[in-house]
N, C-alpha and C positions, 0 to 999 in steps of 0.2 A: 504494500500500500504506500509506504514511504517512497519507494522507487517511482511510482506513478506521480506522487506529489512533487518530487524533484523535477520532473519534466515540465511542470507548469509554473514553477517559481525558480528564481535564481538568488544566490547569495555567495559570498566569498567562501572558498573551500575550508578555511580555518573554522567556520561555524558549523560544519557538517555534524559533528558529534553533539553539540548543544541542540541544534535544530532537530536532529533525528531523535534524540532522547525526549525532547519536549513533545514532538509529534506523537511518538509511541505512547507516552504517558497520557496525553489528552485523548488519543484515540481509544485507549483502554478504558479510561473513565467514561467516555461517551458510550461505548459499546456496553459496558456493565450497566449503566443507567438505563439504556434503551432496553436491554434484556430484562431488567428488573421491572420496568413498566409493563412489558409484555406478560411477564410472569404474574404480576399483581392483577392485571386486567382479567386474566383467565380466558381470553379470547385469542385464538390463533390468527395472526396477521396473514394476509393472502400470500405474501412473499416467503413465508416460513413453511418448510415441509412439515407434514403432520408428525413424522417420527421425531424430528428435532424438537417440536413443540412439546411432545410427550416427555422427552428426556429432560427438557428444561423444567418441567413441573416437578421433577424428582429432586431438585436442588433448592 
């Protein structure tokens, strides 16, 4: 995902580590929050496969 992000934005190479770490941290937080809201709603979104939704309910 970060590789794709890098193709859309530019920065000095000395910032690669900081930007990559920040990107991964924010993406992880956003994904966790998103999955929690799906889990709490109890309704499977159209984009999520049924077996994934069932497994998500186990956590």
